[in-house]
C-alpha positions, 0 to 999 in steps of 0.5 A, a space after each residue: 087485711 087481704 082476706 076476702 070479707 075483711 073490712 078496711 078501717 075508714 081512716 086507712 081507706 081515706 089515707 089510701 085514697 088521699 095518697 092516690 089523689 094527692 101524691 099520685 101513688 099508683 092504685 096497684 102499688 097502694 093495693 099491694 102495700 095494704 094487701 087489698 085488691 085493685 078492684 077494692 080501691 076502684 070501688 072506693 073511688 067510685 063511691 066517692 065520685 060525684 054524678 054528672 054536673 047539674 045544668 047550673 054547674 055546667 053553665 057556670 063552668 062554660 061561662 068560666 071557660 069562656 072568660 078564661 079563654 078571653 083572658 088568655 087571648 088578650 094576654 097573648 095579643 099583648 105579649 105579641 105586641 110587646 115582642 114586636 116593639 122590642 
């Protein structure tokens, strides 16, 4: 499989990418196990990467982040008050 120009089956690519993303397998290790270059895996990962988020996605994420920070703040305040009572 390590020969230049040799194609890796789509199922094998998907499995390698899954192992890297979900199991945390280092890219160098996966490449060595399959007889391919690190660069090939980085290229596969790049092809699957999405571009920059749209403005609406960015706005939604900003609002979600703000809401979560408010919740964390409220919970921190309640925890602090509860600890003072005890």
